[in-house]
C-alpha positions in Angstrom: -23.0 -29.0 -5.7 -22.6 -28.6 -9.4 -25.7 -28.9 -11.5 -24.3 -30.6 -14.6 -21.2 -32.6 -15.6 -19.5 -29.5 -17.1 -19.7 -27.7 -13.8 -18.6 -30.8 -11.9 -15.5 -31.0 -14.1 -14.7 -27.3 -13.7 -15.0 -27.8 -9.9 -12.6 -30.7 -9.9 -10.1 -28.7 -12.1 -10.4 -25.7 -9.8 -9.6 -27.8 -6.7 -6.5 -29.3 -8.4 -5.3 -25.8 -9.5 -5.9 -24.3 -6.1 -3.7 -26.9 -4.4 -1.0 -26.5 -7.0 -1.1 -22.7 -6.7 -1.1 -22.9 -2.9 2.2 -24.9 -2.9 3.8 -22.5 -5.5 2.8 -19.4 -3.5 4.0 -21.0 -0.3 7.4 -21.7 -1.9 7.7 -18.1 -3.0 6.7 -16.8 0.4 9.2 -19.1 2.2 11.9 -18.0 -0.2 11.2 -14.3 0.5 11.4 -15.0 4.3 14.7 -16.8 3.9 16.1 -14.0 1.7 15.0 -11.3 4.1 16.5 -13.1 7.1 19.8 -13.3 5.2 19.6 -9.5 4.5 18.8 -8.8 8.2 21.9 -10.8 9.2 23.9 -8.8 6.6 25.2 -12.0 5.0 25.8 -10.8 1.5 26.8 -14.1 0.0 23.9 -16.0 1.3 21.5 -13.1 0.4 22.7 -13.2 -3.2 22.2 -16.9 -3.5 18.8 -16.7 -2.0 17.9 -13.7 -4.2 18.6 -15.7 -7.4 16.6 -18.6 -6.1 13.8 -16.2 -5.2 13.8 -14.7 -8.7 13.5 -18.2 -10.2 10.5 -19.0 -8.0 8.8 -15.7 -8.8 9.3 -16.1 -12.5 8.0 -19.6 -12.4 4.9 -18.5 -10.5 4.4 -15.6 -13.0 4.7 -18.0 -15.9 2.0 -20.2 -14.4 -0.3 -17.2 -14.1 -0.1 -17.1 -10.3 1.2 -13.5 -10.3 0.6 -10.8 -12.9 3.9 -10.1 -14.7 4.0 -6.5 -13.3 3.4 -7.8 -9.7 6.2 -10.3 -10.2 8.5 -7.5 -11.5 7.6 -5.3 -8.5 8.4 -8.1 -6.0 11.8 -8.8 -7.7 12.5 -5.0 -7.8 11.8 -4.6 -4.1 14.0 -7.6 -3.2 16.8 -6.4 -5.4 16.6 -3.0 -3.7 17.1 -4.8 -0.3 20.0 -6.7 -1.7 21.7 -3.5 -3.0 21.3 -2.0 0.5 23.9 -4.4 1.8 26.6 -2.8 -0.3 
């Protein structure tokens, strides 16, 4: 339990942020899985559409501070490499 009101407020804020971050991170992971399944099926059109959606989610998460910008760039680069492997 927090010992003063400042600590209590910080605890409440952290709980809210944790829930928000969890949903954003979950959306990114789900998007990665759907992209990778499209790549596995060798469906280029679907994979491209899912790639652009994935990039949007990753950029949004990086903008909120959920991922470091270099980590976000690395994720996007790896997914782009998989997309290029279809050609």
